[in-house]
Every structure is written in C-alpha cells, then in structure tokens.
C-alpha positions as CSV (number, residue, x, y, z in Angstrom):
1,M,-32.8,8.1,-2.4
2,T,-33.4,10.9,0.0
3,R,-32.1,13.5,-1.7
4,R,-34.3,12.3,-5.1
5,L,-37.2,12.5,-3.0
6,G,-36.6,15.8,-1.0
7,V,-36.0,17.3,-5.3
8,G,-39.1,15.5,-5.9
9,L,-41.1,17.2,-3.1
10,V,-40.0,20.8,-3.9
11,W,-40.7,20.2,-7.6
12,F,-44.5,19.0,-7.1
13,A,-44.9,21.9,-4.5
14,L,-43.4,24.2,-6.5
15,S,-45.7,23.0,-9.8
16,S,-48.5,22.6,-7.6
17,T,-48.2,26.6,-6.8
18,L,-47.6,27.6,-10.1
19,W,-50.8,25.5,-11.4
20,A,-52.7,27.5,-8.7
21,A,-51.8,30.8,-9.7
22,E,-52.2,30.3,-13.4
23,R,-55.9,28.6,-12.8
24,T,-56.8,31.6,-10.7
25,R,-56.1,34.9,-12.0
26,D,-56.5,38.6,-9.5
27,I,-58.1,41.0,-11.5
28,T,-59.6,44.2,-10.7
29,F,-62.6,46.0,-12.0
30,D,-59.9,48.4,-14.3
31,T,-58.9,45.3,-16.1
32,I,-62.1,44.7,-17.1
33,K,-62.9,48.7,-17.6
34,L,-63.9,49.5,-21.4
35,D,-63.6,53.0,-22.9
36,L,-67.6,53.1,-22.9
37,K,-67.9,57.3,-23.2
38,K,-71.1,58.7,-21.7
39,D,-74.0,57.9,-23.4
40,Q,-72.8,55.7,-25.8
41,S,-74.4,52.6,-26.3
42,F,-72.6,49.1,-25.5
43,E,-71.1,46.9,-28.5
44,S,-69.1,44.3,-28.4
45,S,-66.2,45.9,-30.4
46,L,-65.9,47.9,-27.2
47,L,-64.2,44.7,-25.3
48,T,-60.7,44.8,-24.6
49,D,-57.9,41.8,-25.0
50,A,-57.7,42.1,-21.2
51,V,-61.6,41.0,-21.2
52,R,-61.5,38.9,-23.9
53,N,-58.4,37.4,-22.0
54,V,-60.3,36.2,-18.9
55,D,-63.7,35.3,-20.7
56,G,-64.1,31.7,-19.5
57,K,-61.1,31.8,-17.2
58,T,-61.1,31.6,-13.1
59,V,-60.8,35.1,-12.0
60,R,-60.9,36.5,-8.2
61,I,-62.0,40.3,-7.5
62,R,-63.0,42.7,-5.0
63,G,-65.7,45.0,-5.2
64,Y,-69.1,45.1,-2.8
65,I,-72.1,43.4,-2.9
66,L,-74.8,45.7,-4.1
67,P,-77.4,45.9,-1.1
68,S,-81.0,44.1,-1.6
69,F,-83.6,42.8,0.9
70,Q,-81.7,39.5,1.4
71,Q,-78.7,39.4,3.6
72,T,-78.1,36.1,4.4
73,G,-77.9,32.7,1.8
74,I,-77.4,34.7,-0.8
75,K,-77.1,33.0,-4.3
76,Q,-77.0,35.2,-6.8
77,F,-76.0,39.3,-6.5
78,V,-74.0,42.3,-8.3
79,L,-70.9,43.0,-7.0
80,V,-69.7,46.1,-7.6
81,R,-66.7,48.9,-7.8
82,D,-67.3,50.6,-5.0
83,N,-70.1,51.3,-2.6
84,M,-70.9,55.4,-3.5
85,E,-74.3,55.4,-4.5
86,C,-73.4,57.2,-8.1
87,C,-72.4,53.5,-9.1
88,F,-76.0,52.1,-7.9
89,G,-78.1,55.1,-9.9
90,P,-78.6,56.2,-13.1
91,G,-75.6,56.2,-15.3
92,A,-73.6,53.8,-14.0
93,A,-70.8,52.4,-15.8
94,L,-71.6,49.4,-17.6
95,H,-68.0,47.7,-16.7
96,D,-68.3,48.7,-12.6
97,C,-70.9,45.9,-12.2
98,I,-70.3,42.0,-12.5
99,V,-74.2,39.7,-11.8
100,V,-72.8,36.7,-9.5
101,E,-74.4,33.7,-9.0
102,M,-73.4,31.0,-7.1
103,V,-72.5,27.7,-7.7
104,G,-73.8,24.6,-6.5
105,D,-74.4,24.8,-2.4
106,A,-72.4,28.1,-2.2
107,T,-73.8,31.0,-0.7
108,T,-72.9,34.1,0.7
109,D,-74.0,36.7,3.5
110,F,-74.4,40.7,2.8
111,S,-71.6,42.8,3.7
112,V,-70.8,46.6,4.2
113,R,-67.0,45.9,3.4
114,P,-65.4,44.8,0.7
115,V,-65.5,41.4,-0.5
116,T,-63.6,39.5,-2.7
117,V,-65.5,36.7,-5.1
118,E,-63.6,34.0,-6.8
119,G,-65.3,32.3,-9.8
120,V,-65.4,31.5,-13.5
121,F,-65.8,34.8,-15.3
122,S,-67.7,35.4,-18.5
123,I,-68.8,38.0,-21.0
124,R,-72.7,37.9,-20.5
125,E,-74.9,40.7,-22.0
126,L,-78.1,41.0,-19.8
127,K,-80.9,43.8,-21.2
128,G,-83.8,45.0,-19.5
129,P,-87.3,44.8,-20.7
130,E,-86.7,48.1,-23.2
131,G,-83.7,46.3,-24.8
132,N,-81.2,48.5,-22.8
133,Y,-78.0,46.7,-21.2
134,L,-78.6,46.3,-17.5
135,A,-74.9,44.6,-17.4
136,I,-72.4,42.7,-19.4
137,Y,-70.4,40.5,-16.9
138,H,-70.9,37.5,-15.0
139,L,-69.5,35.4,-12.7
140,A,-69.7,31.7,-11.4
141,G,-69.2,32.1,-8.3
142,L,-67.3,29.5,-6.1
143,S,-66.4,31.4,-3.1
144,V,-66.9,34.8,-1.6
145,K,-64.3,35.9,1.2
C-alpha cells in the first residue's frame, strides 16, 4: 500500500510539473520576430508559424517596460525588447514591442531593469489615427517579476 501511494505521489508531482510547463511557454522576442523589411508595411501573411503557435497561449517573456509618467500601480504598458533609445523612436520594429494590459487587480511598478511578464499572448493590431501600425502584439498580463 505504501509503495502504491509513493508511486502515485511521484506520478502526481510529475504530471503537475508537465501540465504547468505545457501551460506556460517561455518565449523571447526572437520567437515573435517577423521578416519585415525596413519601410515595408505589415501584412498578416508575414506572421510566422512560431507566432501563430503562441497566439492565445500563456507565455512568459522578458523585456523592458517602456518609460511613462506613471511609476507605480501600472495597469497598462509597452514591453520592449531592450532599453536602447533606438527601439523607442521612429523606425522601431513592430515585433519588438508588446502592449501589456494587466488583468484584474494585477499591477506593476516601473523598473529600469528587465522584467519577466507572464500572460496570454495574442495577435492584436493597434493602429494610430492615420492608419499606421503602432503594435501588433498584445499580452493580457497576469504577473510581472
């Protein structure tokens, strides 16, 4: 009886670990990179299989919070690949930023250090008033560490 209980506990621990690993996918900005040439307009046909495979999935990705005026209790922010000024200005690649909206009561505080965001990734086009693309990726944020 004790041996079956031990085997059962080991099986439960392994299956729980596998389920959690399957549930949250670790990705990088390279995972969601597109073959988008400079001055080329975005088209959904440019989305890769890797991007489509994480659409609607819970992911974990590391990046930097784009600075804003709010420093604490942040509900929405842009996560960028790196903290170099080139990524914040004109000419930044669409695949180098993700609009993050924290879910429920979840918030975060600004940090100059890299953060890891966990949430549900989706392809969601965000256009400016002139019809230009501002972002194509969205994350329903669950946590920021």
